[in-house]
Structure formats: C-alpha cells, structure tokens
C-alpha positions as CSV (number, residue, x, y, z in Angstrom):
1,M,-18.1,8.5,30.4
2,L,-17.5,8.0,26.7
3,D,-16.4,4.6,25.6
4,L,-13.0,4.6,23.9
5,Q,-13.8,1.7,21.6
6,R,-16.9,3.5,20.4
7,L,-14.9,6.6,19.8
8,R,-12.4,4.5,17.9
9,A,-15.2,3.2,15.6
10,L,-16.4,6.7,14.9
11,H,-12.8,7.9,14.2
12,A,-12.3,5.0,11.8
13,V,-15.5,5.9,9.8
14,S,-14.2,9.5,9.6
15,V,-10.8,8.3,8.3
16,H,-11.9,5.6,5.9
17,G,-15.1,7.2,4.7
18,T,-17.5,4.3,5.0
19,V,-18.7,1.9,7.7
20,G,-17.5,-1.1,5.6
21,A,-14.0,0.3,5.2
22,A,-13.8,1.3,8.8
23,A,-14.8,-2.3,9.8
24,A,-12.2,-3.8,7.5
25,A,-9.5,-1.6,9.1
26,L,-10.5,-2.4,12.6
27,G,-11.0,-6.1,12.0
28,Y,-14.7,-6.0,12.9
29,T,-17.9,-6.6,10.9
30,P,-19.8,-3.6,9.5
31,S,-22.7,-4.5,11.8
32,A,-20.4,-4.3,14.8
33,V,-19.1,-0.9,13.9
34,S,-22.7,0.3,13.3
35,Q,-23.7,-1.0,16.7
36,Q,-20.8,0.8,18.4
37,I,-21.7,4.1,16.9
38,A,-25.4,3.5,17.7
39,K,-24.5,3.0,21.3
40,L,-22.3,6.2,21.2
41,E,-25.3,8.1,19.8
42,R,-27.4,6.9,22.7
43,E,-24.7,7.8,25.2
44,T,-24.3,11.3,23.8
45,R,-28.0,11.8,22.9
46,T,-26.7,13.0,19.5
47,V,-27.1,12.0,15.9
48,L,-23.6,11.2,14.6
49,L,-24.2,9.6,11.2
50,E,-26.6,10.7,8.5
51,R,-27.6,8.9,5.3
52,A,-25.9,10.4,2.2
53,G,-26.9,8.4,-0.9
54,R,-25.7,4.8,-0.3
55,G,-23.2,5.9,2.3
56,V,-23.2,8.0,5.5
57,R,-22.0,11.5,6.4
58,L,-20.7,12.6,9.8
59,T,-22.7,15.4,11.5
60,A,-21.0,18.5,12.9
61,E,-21.3,17.0,16.4
62,A,-19.6,13.8,15.1
63,L,-16.7,15.7,13.7
64,Q,-16.2,17.4,17.0
65,L,-16.1,14.0,18.7
66,V,-13.7,12.8,16.1
67,D,-11.2,15.5,17.1
68,T,-11.6,14.4,20.7
69,A,-11.1,10.8,19.7
70,Q,-7.9,11.7,17.9
71,E,-6.5,13.2,21.0
72,L,-7.5,10.3,23.2
73,L,-6.1,7.7,20.8
74,S,-2.8,9.6,20.6
75,I,-2.6,9.5,24.4
76,V,-3.3,5.8,24.4
77,E,-0.7,5.2,21.7
78,R,1.9,7.0,23.8
79,A,1.0,4.9,26.8
80,E,1.2,1.7,24.8
81,T,4.5,2.7,23.3
82,A,6.0,3.5,26.7
83,L,4.9,0.1,28.1
84,E,6.2,-1.8,25.1
85,E,9.5,0.1,25.2
86,R,9.8,-0.7,28.8
87,R,9.3,-4.4,28.1
88,G,11.7,-4.2,25.2
89,V,10.0,-6.7,23.0
90,P,7.5,-6.3,20.2
91,A,3.9,-6.8,21.5
92,G,0.3,-5.7,21.1
93,R,-1.5,-4.9,17.9
94,L,0.3,-3.5,14.9
95,T,-1.8,-2.3,12.0
96,V,0.1,-2.2,8.6
97,A,-1.1,-0.7,5.3
98,A,0.7,-1.7,2.1
99,F,0.0,-1.1,-1.6
100,A,-1.1,-4.1,-3.7
101,S,2.1,-5.5,-5.1
102,A,3.9,-5.1,-1.7
103,A,0.9,-6.8,0.0
104,R,1.3,-9.7,-2.4
105,G,5.1,-9.9,-3.0
106,L,6.6,-8.7,0.3
107,M,4.3,-8.7,3.3
108,P,3.4,-12.4,3.5
109,A,7.0,-13.4,4.3
110,V,7.4,-10.4,6.6
111,L,4.2,-11.1,8.6
112,A,5.1,-14.8,8.9
113,E,8.5,-14.1,10.2
114,L,7.1,-11.6,12.8
115,A,4.5,-14.2,13.9
116,R,7.1,-16.8,14.4
117,A,9.6,-14.6,16.2
118,H,7.2,-12.5,18.3
119,P,4.1,-14.4,19.4
120,A,3.0,-11.5,21.6
121,L,2.8,-9.2,18.5
122,D,-0.6,-9.1,16.6
123,A,0.3,-7.6,13.2
124,R,-2.6,-7.0,10.8
125,L,-2.4,-6.0,7.1
126,S,-4.7,-3.9,5.0
127,E,-4.1,-3.3,1.2
128,V,-4.2,0.5,0.6
129,D,-3.1,2.9,-2.2
130,P,0.4,4.2,-1.4
131,H,-0.6,7.9,-1.3
132,L,-3.7,7.2,0.9
133,S,-1.6,5.2,3.3
134,V,0.6,8.2,4.2
135,D,-2.5,10.1,5.4
136,L,-3.7,7.0,7.3
137,V,-0.4,7.0,9.2
138,A,-0.5,10.7,9.9
139,R,-4.1,10.5,11.2
140,G,-3.4,7.5,13.4
141,A,-5.6,5.0,11.5
142,V,-2.7,2.6,10.9
143,D,0.6,2.2,12.8
144,L,2.9,1.6,9.8
145,A,2.6,1.9,6.0
146,V,4.6,0.4,3.2
147,A,4.4,2.9,0.3
148,H,6.4,3.8,-2.9
149,D,7.2,6.7,-5.1
150,W,8.8,7.4,-8.5
151,D,11.3,10.1,-9.5
152,I,8.5,12.2,-11.0
153,A,6.3,11.9,-7.9
154,P,8.2,12.0,-4.6
155,L,6.4,10.5,-1.6
156,P,5.1,13.2,0.7
157,A,6.1,12.8,4.4
158,P,4.0,15.3,6.5
159,A,5.1,16.6,9.8
160,G,4.9,14.0,12.5
161,V,5.6,11.1,10.1
162,E,9.0,9.4,9.8
163,Q,10.2,7.2,7.0
164,A,12.9,4.7,6.2
165,V,13.9,3.3,2.8
166,I,13.2,-0.4,2.3
167,G,14.7,-0.7,-1.1
168,D,14.5,0.0,-4.9
169,D,12.1,-1.9,-7.1
170,L,13.3,-2.2,-10.7
171,C,10.9,-2.1,-13.6
172,D,11.1,-3.9,-16.9
173,L,9.4,-3.6,-20.3
174,L,7.3,-6.7,-21.0
175,V,6.5,-7.5,-24.6
176,P,4.9,-10.4,-26.5
177,E,7.6,-13.0,-27.6
178,D,7.0,-12.2,-31.3
179,H,7.4,-8.4,-30.8
180,P,10.4,-6.7,-32.5
181,F,11.7,-5.6,-29.1
182,A,11.8,-9.2,-27.8
183,G,15.4,-9.9,-29.0
184,R,16.9,-6.7,-27.6
185,T,19.3,-6.6,-24.7
186,A,18.3,-3.1,-23.8
187,L,16.1,-0.2,-25.0
188,R,16.2,3.5,-24.6
189,R,13.1,5.4,-23.9
190,E,13.4,7.4,-27.1
191,E,12.7,4.1,-29.0
192,L,9.2,3.5,-27.4
193,G,7.1,5.7,-29.7
194,G,4.3,4.2,-31.8
195,E,3.6,1.3,-29.4
196,R,0.3,0.1,-28.0
197,W,0.5,0.3,-24.2
198,I,-1.1,-1.6,-21.4
199,C,-1.1,0.1,-18.0
200,Q,-3.0,1.1,-14.8
201,P,-5.8,3.7,-15.0
202,P,-5.2,7.5,-14.8
203,G,-4.5,8.7,-11.2
204,R,-2.2,5.7,-10.5
205,I,1.4,6.5,-10.0
206,C,2.5,4.0,-12.6
207,H,0.2,5.5,-15.2
208,D,1.3,9.0,-14.5
209,W,5.0,7.9,-14.7
210,L,4.5,6.3,-18.1
211,V,2.7,9.2,-19.6
212,R,5.2,11.8,-18.4
213,T,8.2,9.7,-19.3
214,L,7.1,9.1,-22.9
215,R,6.1,12.7,-23.4
216,A,9.5,13.8,-22.1
217,A,11.0,11.5,-24.8
218,G,8.8,13.1,-27.5
219,H,6.1,10.4,-27.7
220,E,2.3,10.6,-26.9
221,P,1.4,7.2,-25.4
222,D,-1.3,5.2,-27.1
223,I,-2.9,3.4,-24.0
224,V,-5.2,0.8,-25.4
225,H,-5.9,-1.3,-22.2
226,Q,-6.1,-0.4,-18.6
227,A,-6.3,-2.6,-15.5
228,E,-5.6,-2.2,-11.7
229,E,-3.6,-5.4,-11.0
230,N,-0.2,-6.3,-12.5
231,P,-1.2,-10.0,-13.1
232,T,-4.0,-8.7,-15.4
233,L,-1.5,-6.4,-17.2
234,V,0.8,-9.3,-17.8
235,A,-2.0,-11.5,-19.1
236,L,-2.9,-8.8,-21.6
237,V,0.7,-8.7,-22.8
238,A,0.8,-12.5,-23.1
239,A,-2.3,-12.3,-25.3
240,G,-0.3,-10.0,-27.7
241,L,-2.4,-7.0,-27.1
242,G,0.4,-4.5,-26.3
243,I,3.4,-3.8,-24.2
244,A,3.7,-2.8,-20.5
245,L,6.2,-1.4,-18.0
246,I,5.8,-3.4,-14.8
247,P,7.8,-3.4,-11.5
248,R,9.3,-6.7,-10.4
249,L,7.9,-6.7,-6.9
250,G,4.9,-9.1,-6.7
251,R,4.9,-9.6,-10.5
252,G,5.6,-13.4,-10.2
253,P,7.0,-15.6,-12.9
254,L,6.3,-14.5,-16.4
255,P,3.9,-16.7,-18.4
256,P,4.8,-18.3,-21.7
257,G,4.6,-15.8,-24.5
258,V,6.0,-12.8,-22.5
259,V,9.6,-11.5,-22.8
260,E,11.3,-9.1,-20.4
261,V,13.4,-6.3,-22.0
262,P,15.5,-4.0,-19.8
263,L,15.3,-0.2,-20.3
264,D,18.3,2.0,-20.2
265,P,18.3,3.8,-17.8
266,T,16.2,1.4,-15.7
267,P,13.0,2.8,-14.2
268,V,13.0,2.5,-10.4
269,R,10.4,3.0,-7.8
270,R,11.5,3.3,-4.2
271,L,9.8,1.6,-1.3
272,Y,9.4,3.2,2.2
273,A,8.2,2.3,5.6
274,L,6.4,5.2,7.3
275,W,5.2,5.6,10.9
276,R,4.3,8.4,13.3
277,T,7.0,10.1,15.2
278,G,5.3,9.4,18.5
279,A,5.6,5.7,17.9
280,A,9.2,5.7,16.7
281,R,10.4,4.1,20.0
282,R,8.0,1.2,19.8
283,P,9.9,-2.1,19.5
284,A,7.2,-3.4,17.1
285,I,7.8,-0.6,14.7
286,A,11.6,-1.0,14.8
287,E,11.4,-4.8,14.4
288,T,9.0,-4.6,11.5
289,V,11.1,-2.1,9.6
290,R,14.2,-4.3,10.2
291,V,12.4,-7.4,8.8
292,L,11.1,-5.4,5.8
293,R,14.6,-4.3,4.9
294,E,16.1,-7.7,5.6
295,R,13.6,-9.5,3.4
296,W,13.8,-7.0,0.5
297,P,16.7,-8.7,-1.4
298,T,15.0,-12.1,-1.3
299,V,11.7,-10.9,-2.8
300,T,13.4,-9.0,-5.6
301,A,15.5,-12.0,-6.7
302,A,12.5,-14.0,-7.8
303,P,12.8,-15.9,-11.1
304,T,11.2,-14.4,-14.2
305,R,10.1,-17.8,-15.6
306,P,8.4,-20.7,-13.9
307,P,10.8,-23.5,-13.0
308,T,11.0,-26.3,-15.6
309,V,9.5,-29.5,-14.4
310,T,11.1,-32.8,-15.5
311,T,9.7,-36.2,-15.3
C-alpha cells in the first residue's frame, strides 16, 4: 500500500519545483523529503526523480503518481474539513501563503491572535509571490493565500478557488527631503516625467504598474535602481538616489531624509484571501479570513515616522 506522507512529499516537489522548496512548504528538512521519496521509489520499484542540472526532474511515472496523490489529498482534505466542521472549532494544520509585505506587516499579528484563541489550530506561514500563491491554492499545496492585485492586473481566481477582499492598501510617492516634490500636498501622475525611479525588478506587479501608469501619462520611466524588498527601496530613496512609489503595508516608519507625498488619484492595491471551494466550510478558513479582515485597519494605520523619544 502506498504511503500517503510519501505521496505528499512527491506532490510537494511537483508543485514547488525543488526538494528544498517542497521541504520548506511541508515543514521538513530537504533530507527528510528526499528520504520519503527514496522510500516511495523502493515501494513502487520505480525511478521517480532524475537529476537535471543542479535540480531534479520528475519522471513520467512520477507525474502519474502525482495525479493520484492529488486525488488522495483532496479526499483527505474533504474528510478533515467534515470533521472540523462537525467539531465547530478551528483545528488541525492550516498552511498559509502570503506575499512579502503582507508576511511582514499583517501576518504576525494574525497568526499570534489565532494561536492565542485557538490552541488546537496549527497555522504555518510561507512567503510566496502573490500570483504563484493562487496556483498553490488551486493545486492544494497551501490551504489559504493572501495575495494582491492592481487595477491594471486583476488577480485571477481559477475555478475551484474562492476569494474574499481583505482591504485596500494605499500607495504613496516617497522622495528625498530636499526634492522639489517634498513640499507638495498632492501630485498628479502627469507631473512625474523626468524623474529617476527606484522600484522592484521587471515581472513584479509593482514594477509593471509603474511602467504602465507613467506611459499612460505620457512618460517613459527612467528606472535607475531595482530591488526586491520595500525596505531596500526606502533606503535608496533616503540616500537621495531617486523616488519610489511604495504601498503602506509592511513599509514601516519612514527614516529621516524621506518624505511621503500623496498622489491624486491615490494608487491602490487590493488584498484578497483565497482558498479552495472544497475547504470553504472549514472553521479554520472562516476564522482566519475573519481575523485578517478585522486586523486590516490596525496595520494600515501605522505611523509614517518613528516616535520621538524624549529624555
């Protein structure tokens, strides 16, 4: 008889692409995942993983087993959902994926509240790109995702995935304190031409939004510095190296030398919680979504400057 945990390990490698990423998602070590798959190979007398450069590739037999694993994991999920629904309280393991600034600015408070209120619930967080997280939910690799979209790039919700709005994250223009924009109470997008920009790399939603928005206003953006994390972008602005458009969530207090200037109209990205339709009745899902929405106003009301310390 095939072991479900070993099938789960193989399924995770298929979803996440590498043994290391699968291990991180499952909460195991890479060695433990490799051992599970090695045992599955011995049980099935089949080669399941082949070397491909520095990584691995699933064989045709492995892909067939992954389809079977998906069916079995779906059956297990339905059974767990039914039991949890019958008990009426959040319980069991809940895997959550969130994009970087949500993982930093929203999820710690949410996870702490869930842990205090529901000791039988084992919620576990992974930081994942928002568009990747939708696919992870659809494929059953995570139970719930926190993702976002912009007006130019609506978030896709494939069949079998439900979503609920958490809230809107406002974005501000950040400039060095000696920049001509620093004294303005508001700016229109048409005024942003000829600036040196700091933003995330191409392929990121924020980068694509900036490029499309400036081009629509008649400007070709001059992007001089690129970085993945918002704190790095803020540090580059503080050094006087350009200006940046950065959402408020997870941004933290602005350092000395950086001024926040509102844009008119204000750019907004919308946050969503997503989960599989089959798990919609699970109390853990409903409670996590409730806490996300309840916590949202508190995380978006953070101060833009560090508090002044008096002695």
